[in-house]
N, C-alpha and C positions, 0 to 999 in steps of 0.2 A: 055622497063625504068618507073621503077616506080615512083610514083608520090608522092612526099613529103608533108605529113598536115601539117601546120602551125600553132598550137595554137592560136587562136585569141590571143591578146594583152589586160591583165587585165585594167580597168578602174581604174582610183583613186580610186576611192571610193569604188572598186573590192578589191585595193590592202589593202586598210585599215582595211575592212573587214578581210580578209585573216590576217595581223596582229592583230586585236583582237582576231581571233582565235589564232593567235600563244600561243599569252599570255593567254589564256583559257585554251591551249587543256596544257600548262606547270606548270597549276594549280593554277593559279593566278583566282578566282571565281570572280571578277571586279579589273578594272584596272585605273590609272591615266592618264589624255592627255598626259604627258611627256612621258609616257612608251608607250605610243599607237605613241604619234610621232619615238621615236627612233624603235620601233619595224618596221612601216611603213619604217623608213627610209633604215633601214637593208634589206628591202625586194626590195626596187628601189632606190637607191643612188641616181640616177640620176635625178627620178623624185622629191623626197623630200629629199633631199643635200640644203646647205645654197649656193646659187647662186657664184661661183666663187671658194666654198668649197666642194662641194657636197661628195668629198670621206673621206673630214673628218669629217664637223659636218652636224646636219639636220637641216630642215626649221621646226620649231614647226609652225610657223603660217601659211606655205603652206598645213598642214595635218588639222588643223583645219578650216580652208576655207571649208572643203569637209565635214565636220559633224556639222558646225554652221554656216553655208548660206545658200542660199535657192534655190539651186541646186535641179531637182527633184530626182536625183543618191543619197542626202542626204541619210546615211544608218541609223538614224537615224528618220528622218522623214516617211522613210518607213518601221519603225516599226522595222528595224534588229538589233539594235542595243541604248540602251537606258541610260540615263544621272541616276545617283541612286543619287547622290547628287553632290552638285558644285566641279567641275574638274575629277568626275568619272563617269563610265562608264561601262558598261557591256554587252555581246551579249544578245538577244535572243532567245528563241529557235527557229523562224525564221531566225534570222541570223546564227546559231550554224546551222541549214541546210543548209543556202544557201551556209555557207563555204564549208560543207563537198562534196556542189554540184560542185563548183568551184575547189576545190582538185582535184576533177578526173572528170575535165576536161569535166565536164556537163553530166558524166555517173549516177551520186548518185543521183536519182530520188528516190530512198528506202529510200534513208535519208529524202527528202522533204515528202515522204509519210509517215517516221514516226514519224516525228514530226508533221504533222494536225495531226497525230490519238491520240499522246499525249496531244496534242489542245483539241481534241473532247472527248478525254476522262474525261479529268478533266473540261472541261465544263460542261460535261453532269452531272456528282457527284453531279457539285455544284449547278443545273439547278432544280435536281431533290432530292437536299437535304429537309428532312422535316422542317430543320429553314426557309430554305428560302422558301417554299412552303407557309410556314405560314405565313411568312412576307406579302405576295403577298395577303394573302386574308384578312389579318388585321396588318394595317401598324407599329401597336401597338406592335405588335412582332417581335421577340423572347424579352422578358423583363426580364430572368434569365438568370445568366450568363451559369448553369449550361447545359440550352438551345443552349449557341453557342459554348461551347468549341469541342462539335464532328464536328461543322462544320468546327471549325478553325482548327482541326486536321488532313482535306485535305490537309492544305499548311505547315502542321511542329509539331512541340510538341507544343500546347498551354500550357501546364502547366509549361514549363520554358523559352517557348519566344514567348508569346502571341501573342505582334507586329511583331514579326519576321514571325510568321504564317500568321496573317492577309498581311503582304504586298508583302509574297511569291504568296498570292490566287491574289492579287491583279496585280502583274506582269503577271501571267497566263494568268487571264481572259484578260488582256490585251492583252498581246500575239495573242490570239485567234481574236480579234477583228481588230487586224494589220494584221494579214494572210486575214481575210477577205477583208481588204480595198487593201495591194497589190495586192490581185487576184483577186480585182474587183467583189465581192460577198456577196451576202448578207444571207448566211447560214454558218456554220460551219457544213459538213457533216463528217462520218465515212467511212470508205474506203469499207468496204462492207456494202452496202444498209440495210442487213436485220440485222448488229449491233448496229442498234438505230437510233432514226428519229434525221432529220436536226434540230441544234441549230441557232435561227435566232439571228441575230447582235442584235437585238433589247434587248433580252433574256440577252447578255452578259454586256450590257450598262446595263440594270435593277439589273446583278451582282455588275457592280463598285458601283451602288448607294446604295444597299444594305449592300455592305462594308464602304461605308460610314454614314451610319447609326451607325454601329455597331464600326463603330469610335468612333461616338460621343456620343453613348447609354452607353460604356461601357469603358471609356477614363480610370478608374481609372485602370479596372484589365488591358487592356491593357497595361498600364504602369508600372506593377508587371514583375518583371523577376529573374528569382530565378538559384543561382548557379548551 
């Protein structure tokens, strides 16, 4: 007799994470809470349907309880999802990797590893960048926009959308910090030891501070956006 292996039922938070990944896989870089509600309901109507009408209507409040409450599995608290502006969210790199793992039934460890590698590579490029190193040695630097542009280029095109580049870097650094918090570690490390030195979470917090300095120091330049 062959035993049948039953896959464990996803938690409510995991269903929502998968629904968010459905939206992003479908081409949405971000999504509203109402789009998330419908996507979650489509995945599990019994769980996220309006009581008595679960097959006909979604229950928006039921979904919001999972991402706005204080439950320990809250995907926003865990750094799997982030709020980009009122009523609008997106998955972090960590959240996308976790969704890939869930889709494969737990076999996508490589996806988690790849996400970690990407987070480490981004953090390493930032902490070793001359602009950041100069600031750590002298808080008055950088004092010229030309010195900042190469740093921001690691997050996008600072010539056309400097504020967007800075925001992208902030999200990447936050994702690295969230990874460490989620996995209860204080270092972000490369997959292969010889690929580089571990990056302490303290350095990533310093990067966040540096980005705030750039935001205040170059407010005028960051507000300029070319078509």
